[in-house]
C-alpha positions as CSV (number, residue, x, y, z in Angstrom):
1,X,125.4,98.8,9.5
2,X,123.5,100.8,6.9
3,X,123.9,101.0,3.2
4,X,122.6,104.6,3.2
5,X,125.3,107.3,2.6
6,X,125.4,109.5,5.7
7,X,127.0,112.4,3.8
8,X,124.7,115.5,3.9
9,X,123.3,116.8,0.7
10,X,124.6,120.3,1.6
11,X,127.5,120.8,4.1
12,X,127.1,123.3,6.9
13,X,127.4,126.8,5.6
14,X,126.5,125.8,2.0
15,X,124.4,128.4,0.3
16,X,122.9,128.6,-3.2
17,X,123.6,131.6,-5.4
18,X,123.1,132.8,-8.9
19,X,126.9,133.6,-9.1
20,X,130.2,132.0,-8.1
21,X,132.9,133.0,-5.6
22,X,136.5,132.1,-4.9
23,X,138.4,132.5,-1.7
24,X,142.2,132.8,-2.2
25,X,145.4,134.1,-0.7
26,X,144.7,133.0,2.8
27,X,147.5,134.4,5.1
28,X,148.2,135.2,8.7
29,X,150.0,138.2,10.1
30,X,152.1,136.0,12.3
31,X,153.3,132.4,12.3
32,X,153.6,132.3,16.1
33,X,151.5,133.9,18.8
34,X,151.4,133.6,22.6
35,X,148.7,131.5,24.3
36,X,147.1,134.8,25.3
37,X,147.6,136.5,21.9
38,X,145.7,136.9,18.7
39,X,146.4,136.5,15.0
40,X,144.8,138.3,12.0
41,X,143.9,135.9,9.2
42,X,143.1,137.5,5.8
43,X,141.6,136.1,2.6
44,X,140.7,137.5,-0.7
45,X,137.1,136.9,-1.8
46,X,136.2,137.4,-5.5
47,X,132.8,137.2,-7.3
48,X,133.8,135.3,-10.4
49,X,130.3,135.1,-11.8
50,X,128.2,137.2,-14.1
51,X,126.0,139.0,-11.5
52,X,126.1,140.5,-8.0
53,X,125.8,138.2,-5.0
54,X,126.5,137.7,-1.4
55,X,129.4,135.5,-0.2
56,X,129.7,134.2,3.4
57,X,133.4,133.4,4.1
58,X,133.8,131.3,7.2
59,X,136.9,130.6,9.4
60,X,137.4,127.2,10.8
61,X,139.8,126.0,13.6
62,X,141.6,122.6,13.6
63,X,143.6,121.6,16.7
64,X,145.4,118.3,15.9
65,X,147.7,118.3,18.9
66,X,145.3,119.0,21.8
67,X,145.6,116.8,24.9
68,X,141.9,115.7,24.4
69,X,140.2,114.9,21.1
70,X,138.9,118.0,19.4
71,X,136.5,118.4,16.5
72,X,138.2,118.0,13.1
73,X,136.9,121.4,12.0
74,X,135.2,124.0,14.2
75,X,133.5,127.1,12.9
76,X,134.8,130.1,14.8
77,X,133.7,133.1,12.7
78,X,132.0,134.2,9.5
79,X,130.8,137.4,7.7
80,X,128.6,138.3,4.8
81,X,130.1,140.2,1.8
82,X,128.0,141.7,-1.0
83,X,130.0,141.7,-4.2
84,X,129.3,143.0,-7.7
85,X,130.2,140.8,-10.6
86,X,134.0,140.7,-10.8
87,X,134.5,142.6,-7.5
88,X,137.1,141.5,-5.0
89,X,137.3,142.3,-1.3
90,X,139.7,141.2,1.5
91,X,138.2,139.9,4.7
92,X,140.2,139.8,8.0
93,X,139.3,137.6,10.9
94,X,141.0,138.5,14.3
95,X,141.4,135.1,16.0
96,X,142.2,135.2,19.7
97,X,144.0,132.3,21.3
98,X,141.1,132.0,23.7
99,X,139.0,130.5,20.8
100,X,141.3,127.5,20.9
101,X,140.3,126.8,24.5
102,X,138.6,123.5,25.5
103,X,137.7,121.6,28.6
104,X,140.6,119.4,29.6
105,X,140.7,116.1,31.5
106,X,140.6,118.0,34.8
107,X,137.3,119.7,33.7
108,X,139.0,123.1,33.5
109,X,138.9,125.2,30.4
110,X,142.4,125.7,28.9
111,X,144.5,127.0,26.1
112,X,147.4,124.8,25.2
113,X,150.5,125.5,23.2
114,X,151.0,123.8,19.8
115,X,150.2,124.1,16.2
116,X,146.6,125.0,15.0
117,X,145.3,125.3,11.5
118,X,142.9,128.2,10.5
119,X,141.0,127.6,7.3
120,X,138.9,130.2,5.4
121,X,136.3,128.5,3.3
122,X,132.8,128.9,1.7
123,X,131.3,126.0,3.7
124,X,132.3,123.1,5.9
125,X,132.6,120.9,2.8
126,X,134.9,123.3,1.0
127,X,138.6,122.7,1.5
128,X,139.3,126.5,1.4
129,X,142.7,127.9,2.1
130,X,144.6,127.2,5.3
131,X,147.4,128.7,7.4
132,X,149.2,127.1,10.4
133,X,149.9,129.1,13.5
134,X,151.9,128.1,16.5
135,X,150.7,128.9,20.0
136,X,153.7,129.4,22.4
137,X,153.9,129.5,26.2
138,X,152.7,127.6,29.2
139,X,149.2,126.1,29.1
140,X,146.8,128.8,30.3
141,X,143.5,128.3,32.2
142,X,140.6,130.6,31.1
143,X,137.3,131.4,32.6
144,X,134.0,133.1,31.6
145,X,135.9,136.3,30.7
146,X,137.6,134.7,27.8
147,X,137.3,136.1,24.2
148,X,134.4,134.1,22.6
149,X,134.0,135.7,19.2
150,X,136.1,136.5,16.2
151,X,136.3,140.1,15.1
152,X,135.8,140.6,11.4
153,X,136.8,143.5,9.1
154,X,136.0,143.7,5.4
155,X,138.5,145.7,3.4
156,X,138.5,147.1,-0.2
157,X,141.2,145.6,-2.4
């Protein structure tokens, strides 16, 4: 056992800036999707500081009900947004159910039904804002043709 605190000085995704940002109003366009569907997750990003800066909103996946142990929080998408002082933009992450896939006990990659949590945050250490989405349907096996990225759109408010 060690007496040294293992907490990182800066969590993954942490950036330094001369301004401050908030991420608010995280919402999904559906509460339920099929195991082969997709959901759009939107969040409002505001530069609350006195000067222009760049924010990097990130979307994390949590799957607390998978049949095998999953990471507590897994980064599945991010984007960079340049904002003037006081400016607000909306970012939309298109999250496909394939991004919830994992290797099961039978060593086959699968998407399972159940509740997931999608969190938009400034870094891995930021609690951010979360939405829960339910995947419905029979477990589905996926292969190398699965969707492996999150599409991102930045909208004007």
